[in-house]
N, C-alpha and C positions, 0 to 999 in steps of 0.2 A: 460371596460378594464380588464375583468376577463379572467383568463386562457390564458394570452398572451403568444404567442410562439416566436420563433426566427424570424429574418428577412427573413430567407430562408425556413421557415417551415409553412407559412400560407396556410393551406390545402385548404382554399377556392380558393386560386389563384394558388397553386402549388400541383399538383397531386403526391402522393407517387410513387416512381420509384424503380425498382430493376433490375440491370444489373450486372451479375457476373464480378468481377474485375480480369483482366488478365495482368495488367501492372506491372512494377517493383515498389517495395515499395520505398518511398522517391522520389528522382529524381525531374523531372519537375512537377509532380503532387503536391508534397509538396511545391515547389517553388511558383506555382500558388496559392495554398491554402493560403500560408503565405501572399502573396501580396494582395489577396482579404481581408484577415483578417486585415492587417494593414490599408487598405483603409477604411474598415467598421468601425474600431475603431478610425479612423482619427489620426493615429500616424505615419505620414510619416517621422518624424525627430527623435523623441525620440526612436521609435521602432528600426530602424537600428542602432542608437547609442548604445542602450542597447545590441543589438546582438554582437557588437564588445567588450563589457565588460563582457558578461555572461560567467561564468566558467573560467575566467582568474585569475591567481594567483597574478598578479601585480596590486592589488587594485580593482579587479573586484568583482562581486557578484555571488554567487552560484545560479544556476537555481532553482527556487522554485518548479519545477516539480519533475522528477524522481530522484532516488538516484544512477544512474549509475555513475561510477567514471569519473573524468576529464582525458583527454588524457595525457599520460605520456610524450609526446613529445612537450607539450606546443602548441598544435594546436590552430590557431587563430580563427577558426570557429568551435569550439567544441560544436555544437548546433544541434537542431532538430526542426522539424515543431511544435510539441506540446510544446516544451520549449518556443519557440518564442510566441506562442499563449498565454501560461500561463503568460509570462512576460507582453505582451501587454495588456492582460485582466486586470492585476494589475495596469498598468500605464495609464489606460484610462483617457481621459479628463473629463468624466462624473462624477458628484458629487451627492451624496445622503445626503442632509442636512435637516435642520429643516423645510424648506418649503415643501419638499416632504412629510415628515411625517405628517405635518399639513393638507395636502391635502388628505390623505388616512388613513382610519381606518385599524387597524390590521385585522379585520374580512374581509375587502375587500382584503387586501394583501394576506391573506391565500388562496385565490382562484386564485392567479397568478401562472404562471408556474415558475419553478426553474430558467429558463433562464431569464424571465422577472424581477425577484427579483434582481439577480446579475447584470443585465444589467443597473440598475439605477446608477451604478458607485460607486465610493469610498465613504465610510462613512466619515463624516467630524467632528463630535463632539459626546460626550457621550449623550445617550438618555435613558430615563426611561419610562417604560410603566405606563400609567394612566388608571386604570380599569374603572374609571367613564366616561372617554371620548372615550375609546378604541383607543387611539392614543399614539404613542411614542412622548415624549416631551423632550426638552433639559434639561440637568442637568450638573452642574459643576463637574469637576474632584474630588474636595475635598468632595462634597456631595455624589458623586457616591461611593467613597472609604468608606465614613462613613456608607453608607447604607450596603455595603458588610460587613464591619467590624462588625456592629451591628448584622447582621444576623448570622454571624459565631460565634461571641462571645456569642450570646444568645441561642445557641443550647444546649440541655440537654446532648448531647453526640457528641463529634467531628466526630464520624462515621456517623452522620446524614448528612454529606456533602461529595460530591465526586468531584474530580478535574480531568477532562478529557483533553487530549491533542491529537492533530493530529501531523503529521510528519513535519509540517512546522516550528515548534518552534526551535530556535537555541539552542546550548548546554548550553550557559550561562543562558538563560531564563529558560531552562529545569531544571537546577540545583537549581535555586532560587525557582521554582515552587514546586518541590518535597520537598525542605527544608521548605517552608511555610506549606505545607500540614502536614508534619511530626512534625513540631514544634506545629502545632495546635492539633496534636494527632491522626492522621489517616493515614493509608496506602491505602485509597480509591483513587487509581490513575489509573483508567481505561484509555486505550489509543487505538488508531487505530490498534495497533499490535494484540490486543485481537480479532480482526475480520479478520486479514490478515495472519500474519506469526507466530502466537503463536506456531503453531504446529512445525514449523521449529526450533525455539529456544529450545523447550522442547526436541525434538528428538535429536538434535545435542548435547545438554547439557548432555543427558543421554548416548549417544554413544561416545562422544569425550571429554566431559568436557568443552565445549564452546558452547554458543548459536549462534555463528556466523560462516559464511563460512570461509574457510582457504585460499582461493586463492585471488590474486590481478590481475590487468589488465595485468601485464607482463606475468602472467601465461596463460591468454587467448591468448596472442600473441605467445606462444610456445607450446600449447597443440597439440597433434596429432589427438585427437577426442574430439568433443564437443557434449554433449547430452543436449537438451533443452526441458524441460517438462512443460506443462501447462503455457506457456508464449506466449503472443501475442506481440512479440518484437517490431513490427513496431509502435504500439500504446503505449504500457506500458513502454518500455525502448528503444526508437528509436535509441539512440546512440549505442546500442548493434549491430545495423546493420553494423556499421563500423568494429567492431571486427569480425563479421561473414563473411563479404565480404573479409576482409584481410586473415582470416583463410582459406577460400575456395581457394583464389589465391595462397596461399603457399602450398596447397595440403592437408590440414587437412580435416578429415571427419566430417560432421555435420549432426546430427540426430535430427529432430524435432518430438516430441511426443505430440500430442494434438488432441482432438476430431474434431476440425476444423483446416483445413490447412489455416493458416492465411497469410496475404499478405507478412509479413516479413520472412516467412518460404520458400519462393521460390527464389526470386531474388530482387536485389536492385540497385539503382544508388545513390551513396553518394553525396549529394549536394556540398560538398567542394572538391570533385574530379572533377575539372573543365574540364579536358580533356574528361572524360567519360560523363559528363553532355553535353558537346558540341557535342559529337558524338553519344549520346543516347545509349551508350554501358553499358549494365547492367552486374552485377556479381551475380552468384548464391549464395544463402545463405544456401543451404542444399544439402546433397547427398542422404538423405533418409527421407521421411516423413511417419510416422505411425499414424493412427487414432484409438486410443483405445476408447472403450466406456467410458462415463463419470465415473470417479472413478476407471478405470481399470489400472491405472499406477502401482499399487503395484504388481498386477499379471504379468504385462508385464516385470517389472524389475526382478521379481522372475524367469521368463522364461529365461532372459539373464543370470542370475546367474546359473540357471540349466545347460545351455549349457556350461558355463565356467567350472563348476565342472565336467561335463561329459567329456570334452576335457582333463581335468587334469589327467585322468586315463591313457591316452596314450601320453600326452604332458606335461612333467614336468614344462615347462615354462608358461603354462596356468594360474597357480596360482603363487603368490609370497610367497612361503612356508616360506622363512626366515622372511619376514615381519610379516606374520601371527603368527609365533612362538614367535617372540621377542616382538611384539607390540599389540597383540590382545588377547581377551578372549572370550570364547563361540563359537569358530569356529566349533567344532565337532557337537554340538547340532544344529547349523544353517545348516551345511552340511546335516545332517540326515533329517531335515525337508524339505529342498529343494529337495533332491533326492526322497523323498517320495511323493512330490506333482506331481500328474499326469498331462500330457500334456492336456488332455481334459478339466481339471479344469482350467488350465492356459489360454487356448484359450477361454473358455466360460466366464471367469471373466475379462479377458483383452479386449475381442472383437477383438483380433489380431491373425492371423494364426501363427502356429508354424513356418512355412516357413519364414514369415516376421520377427518374433522374432529372428530366427537364423541369418537372415541377419544383424540385429542390433548387435547381439552377436559377429558376425565375425568382425565387425568394432571395437567393444570394445576389443576383444581378440588381434587383429592385432596392436592396438595402444600401444605405450610404455607409453604415458602420456595422461590421459583422465580427463576431467572436466565434472561434471554433474551439470546442473543448472535448477532451477525450480522456479515457482511462485504460485499464488493462485489456479491455476487449480489442484495443488497437495494438498494444505493445507486445503481448505475449505470443508472437508469431515469428517465423523465420524472417519475414519481410517487415518487421515492426519499424525499423529505422526508415525504410523507404516510405512506409505509409505516413509517418509523421512528417517526413520531408515533403510528401505530396500535399499534406494539409497546409504546410507553410507556402508551398508553391501557389496554392489556390488563394491564400490570403494576399500574397504579393501581387497577384494579377490586378487586384482592385485597390492596391495601396492600403490594405487593412492592417497597418502596422504603424506604430509611432504616433497614434492619435487617439483621442478619447473614444471609448466604445468599440474598440477594434483590436484584434490580435489573437495569438495562440494562448490557450489557457488549459494546460494539463491539470487533471484532478488528481493530486497526490493522495495517497491512502492514509497512512498513519500520521499521527499528530505532528511529529517533528522530523519526519523522514527527509524533508528538504533541508531542514537545518542541519541534520547530520552531515549531509554532503557539503554544505556550505562551510561547516566548521572543521572539515578535515577528514571525514570518513570517506576515503577514496583510495582504492587499490591502484589507481593510475594517477597519482598526483602530478600537478604541473611543476615544471622546474621553478617557475616564479614563486609558487607557494612554498616549495621546499627551501628556496633561498631565503625567503622572509622568515620562515620558521627557524632556520639555522642562525640567522643574524640575531633575532630577538630572544630566542630561548637557549642560545649557546649550546646547540647540539649539532651532531653531524648526521642528518637523516639519510637513510639509504635512498638511492636514486632508481634502482631497478623496480619495475612494476611488481606488485604483489599478486596474491591469489584472490579471485572473486569467489562467489558462492559455489559454483559448479566445480572450479579447480580445487577449492578447499576440500570438497567431498572426495574428489578423485585422489588428492594427496593423502587424505586419511586412509583410503583403501590401499594405496601403494606403500604405506608406512613412512612416507616422507613428512607427514605432519604428526607430531607427538602430543601437542597441547592445544586444546580448543577452549577459548573463553567466549561465552555468550553473554553479552550485556543486554538483558531483556529479550523479549520475544520467545519463540518456541521453535527453535531451529529444526528439531527432529520432525515436527509436524508440518512445518512450512515448506521444507525442501522437496524437490522432486524425487522420483524413484525410491519410494519409501524403504524398501528392504535394503537397497544398496546404501542409502544414507545411514540406516540403522547400523549396518555392518561396519561402515567407516567410522562412526562414532565409537563403536565398541572396540575398535583397534587402537584408539588413542591411549596414550599413557595417562593423561589427565584431562578431564573435562570439568570446566567451571561454569556454573550457571548463576547469574545474578538475576533474581526474580522476586516477584511479590507473591506468587501462588505456585503450587505444585502443578507441573505439566509433563507432557510426554518426554521432553528433553531431560528430565530428572531420572526417568526410569530407563532411558536408552542412553547409556553413558560409557565413559572410558573405564580402563582398569582401576583407576582411582577417580573419585568424583567429589566435587564440592557443590553444595547449594548455599549461596550467599544471599540472604534476604535483605531487600532494600525497601526504603520508603516509597509509598505511592505518590502520585501527583497530587492527591487530595490532602496529604498529611503535612503537618508542620515540620520543617527541617531546621532543627536547632543546632547551631554551631557556636564557637567561642564568642563571636561578635554579635550573636543574636539570631533571630529567625531569618532564614535566607530565602531568596527568590531565585528562580531559574528562568532563563529565557527560552522561547521557542520561536520557530519561523513557520508561518502557515504556507499554504500552497501558492499564495500570491506575493510572497517575499516580504510580508510584514513581520517584524520582530517585536515581541512584547514580553512582559514579565508574567510569571505564574507563581502564586504563593499558596501553599497548602493551608487548610483551615482546621484540620482534624488532628486530635491527639494520635500519635503513631500507634499502630496495631500492637506493637510490642516495644519495650524499652531496649531490646537487643537489636532493633533495626538500625541500619546505617544508610546514609544517603549514597547515591551513586558516585558523586565526586569523592566522598570519603572512602568508599570501597576501592575505587581506582587508585587513589593516593596510597592506600594501604598496600595494595598489590605492587605498585610501582616502587615504593620505598623498600619493600622486601626484595624485589628482583633487581633493584639498582642501588645497592648500598652505598656506592660512591657517587651517586648522582648529585649534581649541583642544583637540580631543579627543586624549588622549595615546595614539595608536595603538601606537607601538612600546613604550611603557611597559606597556601592557596585555599585550602579547605576551611580555614578559620573564617574567611570572609570572601564570598564569591565575587565581590567587586574586584578583588585582586586578580581573579581569573579573567574577568572582563577587561581589565586594563591591559593585560597581556594580549588578549584576543584583538583588542583595538589596534595593536601595533602589527599584528600578523595578517589579519583578514581584511581584504578590500571591502569597503562599504560599512565597516564597523567602527570607523573613526568616532571618537567621543562617545563610545558605547554606553558607559554608565549613565551619562546624562540623557542621551536620546532614548534609551530603552525605558526611562521613567516618564516620558511624555505620555499624555492621556491615552493615545492609541499606539504607543511605541513608535517605531520608524520603519520606513520601507527601504530595503537595500537597493542601492542604485542599479538601474537596468540600462546599460548603454544602448541596447537594441531599441528600447522604447524611445530613446532620443535619436534614433536613426544613426547610431554609431555602431558599426558592425566590426567586431574583432575577428574577422575572417582573413584569410590570405589576400583576398582581393580588396578588402576594406568595404565590401558591399554585401548585401543579402544575396545568397547564392541559390539560384534555381538548380533543380536536380531532376533528371529525367530517367528514372529507373524503368525497366520493363515490368509489365504486369506479371505477378507471380502465377505459377501453375502448381497447384497443390498435388496434382497427380494421384487422386484418390481412386483406389480400385472400385470396380462397379458394385461389389457387395459390401463396401466399407462406408463408414460415416466419419465425419469430422466432429470430434467431441471437444467441448470447452468446459473447463472446470470453473466453478463460480461459488459464491457464498450464498447461504440462505439468509433470510431477513433476520432471523433470531440468532445472529452470529456476528462476531467481529474478528476478522482475520482468522486465527486458529481457535479462538475462544467461542465455544458453542453454548448458548444459553438454554436452548431447548431443541427438540426435534421438530419444531414447527417452522413453517415458512409462510407467513400470513399472506404476503403479496403474491405468492404463486399458488395459494390455495391448498397448501400441503399441511397436514397435521400428523404428528406421531411417526414421521418417517424421514430418514436421511439416506438410507441405502437405496437410492433410486436413480433412474436415468430418464430425463425428459426427451421425448422423441416426437417427430412429426407423425401424425395419425396414419398417413399413407405409407410411410416407411414401416410402421408397426404392422399394418395390414399385409404388406408384401412379405413379411416374415412370419405371418401367422401369430402375431403377438397381440394380446388384448390388455386393457387397463389392469394393472396390478399383477399381471403375469410375471413370474420370476424369469430373469434373463441372465445370461453370462456375457460379460463384456471382455473382449480380448483386444489388446492394443499391440500393434506391430511397430517396432522401433526402426529407425533408419538402418541399423545394422542387422535387421532381420529377426532379432530376438523378440519374444512376446512377454506380455505381462497381463494378468487377468484379475477380474473381480467376479465372484460367483453369487448367484441368487439375489441380484438386485431387482427391484420392482420397476416395471416400465410405466411411465405416465405420459399420456398423450398431451401434447402442448403445442401452442402456436409458435412453431419454429420452422424455418425453411427445410424443404426436403434435403436429405443427405447430411443433416446436422443433428447433433445431440448435445446434451449438457447434463452435468451432475455436480455434486458438491465436493469442494476441497475441505479438509485435507484428505478425506476418504479416498478420492480419486487420484491423488498425487502419485499413487503407486503405478499408475498407467503411463506416466511421463518418464521415459528412460533418461538416465543421466547424460547420455550422449545426444539427446534430442534437444539441443539448444540452438538459438539463433547464431548464425555465423556473423551477423551484423552487430548484435548487441550482447551476445553470450547469455541471454536470458533463456531459461527453460521455456519451451513453447507449450505452456499449459493450456493455451486456448486453441490448440491446433493438433490434437492427438488423433491419429488414424486408428479407428476401432471397427471391429465386427461385433454385432449384437445378435444373439440367438436365444431362443427359449431354452431355459435350463433343462438339462436331461434329455 
């Protein structure tokens, strides 16, 4: 049973296939895929019932997938293919209990595929690793908490522990989690943002005084132009397709900027548009597609800015001079740098012709209101912060900030990843936040910055980190430099994983290990005062309640707030924090949060409004919490990747049938791939130069900054529409190629979208 794959990916029976995709995104393809998935997971009743409750404000639950905002008009089917798969995957009838763990050693499970591990179903009770038998064995909740408490209380230094979280954790659990860590004495709070949008937060904080986007969904509905950079909308934020199709139909211009022209960047049929579904009538989702080289976004945006500044010499309306004068600082220096940047450098470093950049610039110049949106294709580079700041520069030139239909709009990934940061998961907390936390919660929080994700892994390796607690997610699979990360986890004295399903992080563990199973987003959370709701924050700063609808998969499951409280009470026996009192009624947690968190005043009332509430955004009101009190222009030099002549720049990405590290099958419908994940997408001319044909086996060797190499063997090459000198492949399989030391000096993010590789035929 080793290396088990998905039902649709048994390569002994199903040959890998590649057929370029030419159909609309979503539409009947999504409907058929969802139907097959519901049948495979044997959820013909609860699946459709969940669909009717997902993303509803009237007692519904928030989709545990992406962070795209809920429809403002109360749409009854505000759903997408990947959201349905994510929910059905969580609601599966399969169970992974003591009988399963008794039948399989951890050494055996370590050889299973990621799909096979998660496909065992929902975890049902706490388990502890027994090194003598190499099995996970049942443990009671009280004993599990005692084990965690003893390990944490026994540390020589509270900084010998780290507390990781993924984006699925609700706001109330998030607040308790950071409170526990800080009462214990550490700011070691790494999170998935350290690997994803850290660059966005740092850039916007420096430029605008806020780490978040300033627009909301209503702005998307009124913008004249939408620029979408480094986003595979059809897979990463499928509900964005609705906004794009509606924008196109009302005459807005839509520019997609991505090395790959993804399925969602061409046309779509929205499944809840029944007439268009019935008539197979698609809607375009773009008016222009540009394919920069990987990492070429900064140079491309600089080119658009150069055109705008050039036009301003003859057209006074090209710039918003009044806005620049009243609300910005540093314009003259920025203008001088842009004007001095030659076109040949812009073309070479962007990979896009001057003619095509001018076409995009005309769209930007002609629009009264523009939104620029981006995702990890922009941030996971050495120069990610500079690129986001260049995006803000371009917006400032025409006053596209602080008014309807305009502004920066980062596309966050996981459901509540933005809420995690808002509610305290931050290894670099501000003094203001810590002061408020100390005053309200009567603790003395540490002031020194803690460890982020990369530093946490390095600390594991050096022996400086003894205990690792993972609150959701799949840290072992998500992190860079796979073997290095695995070795670090195995050096820990104790690893604790709070999870709904078995995954790689349970079989790559410390000397002692716990699996603590929690409720899913779809399940009812019963506490002493009744069924509880948790709040989440979407990628546009809207906060609303989520309430599960389904009976828990096991009576032994606990909610995430209850698990955190149990660990905290065991580790802090003298604590004055009322941990169990908080868990009895989550309104009590929210009352405390309202006193600590800016923008959460009157939390319990406002979160129960029909659409919840939007956290105040000073920059949207043209209030800039920067040293100058104004929006700051920034003039970074264009980056030089310095790729060797025989090398390529490789970006990791997700397949369509995947959500973060969860793989549903070995298919990638929108890229035309079936029954294959161990592949590399390449430019056809790059393949010809190397004597590589379609489906030839190739070896991929990455060279790190320190000169060390990492490799993958016998991957299959697929010709794809991608600029010369570039390549791409799936994470988490390709995470092994990104060395632990290859992180951005600007954001500390692993540069998983800018890996230098050589690709050669195997053998």
